[in-house]
Residue, then its C-alpha position, 0 to 999 in steps of 0.5 A: m848329840a847322839a854321836r857322844s852317846g855312842d850312837r855309830a849311825a851317828f858318828a858314821r854322818l859326822y864322818r861322812r859331813f866332815a871327812p872332806l872338811v878336815h882332809s883339806v886341813l891336812l892338805g893345808a898343813g902340807a900332807g901329800r895326798s895318800e898321806a892326808e887320806d891316811l890321817v883322816q882315818e887317824v882323826f876319826t879314830r881319834a875323835l871316836g875315842a874322845v867323842e865325849s869331849l864334843r860339847t855341842a854338835q855346832s862345835a863338831g867341825a872346829w873340834l875336828c879340824t883342832i884334832a887334825r891340826r894336832i895330827a899334822i903338827d905330831r906328824g911334822r915333829k914325827r918326821v923331824r925326828e925320824p929322816a926319810p930311808l934313803g931314796a924315799q921321796r915325800e909326795p908333794a901336796a900339790r898332787a894331792v887334790v883333784e883338779p878344780p873342773g875346767v882346769e888343766g892339770n899343770e895349771a892345777e899343779r901349779a896353782l896347788a904348789a903355789i898354795g902349799e908355799l903359803p903361809e899356813a892360815y892362808r893355805e887352809t882357807l884357800i884350799l877349802r875355799l878353792v878345791q872344796g868349793l866352801t863358801g866364806e860363810q862355811i868355812a867360819e862355820r866348819t873351822g870355827m874362825t870368824p867371817g872376819s878372819v876367814r875374809v881377811n885369810l882368803h884375801r891375803g892368801l889370794t893376793m899372795l897367790r896371784e903374785r907367785l903365780g904371775k912370777e912364774d908366768a913371768r919366767 
């Protein structure tokens, strides 16, 4: 793999291919839009420094997702230790994504807010499917999950999402 041998153009191709995936993983971990954009840069900076640990080109997506998840966990730990300054508000993850075509802003915000309340495993796969438009097979390939796990997470996540959105409509 050329990126492992220091080929910057190959690493740039890796970035272009996987930056949206990494961004979605970070959104699924609860990062707001601007924070996720900053964290994508951090993920790829860390990856560049550790590219020799990447074993195969086929595992690049899963490897980058692992780095993104670790950075998100570190961010969460840091946030717990360092309270926000008075008056500062955290950007909600629901505003983190461009709304899907054909969906009004309020609907998209409601759906993304509801996704943000789901368990992490479901958030990540739902964002990859509904926002990034990846198929279940693509999600499995890029994240290193098994296709069966992706199907289960999508099914359970969509069921929970429908329930949450249905309860909101009932109000």
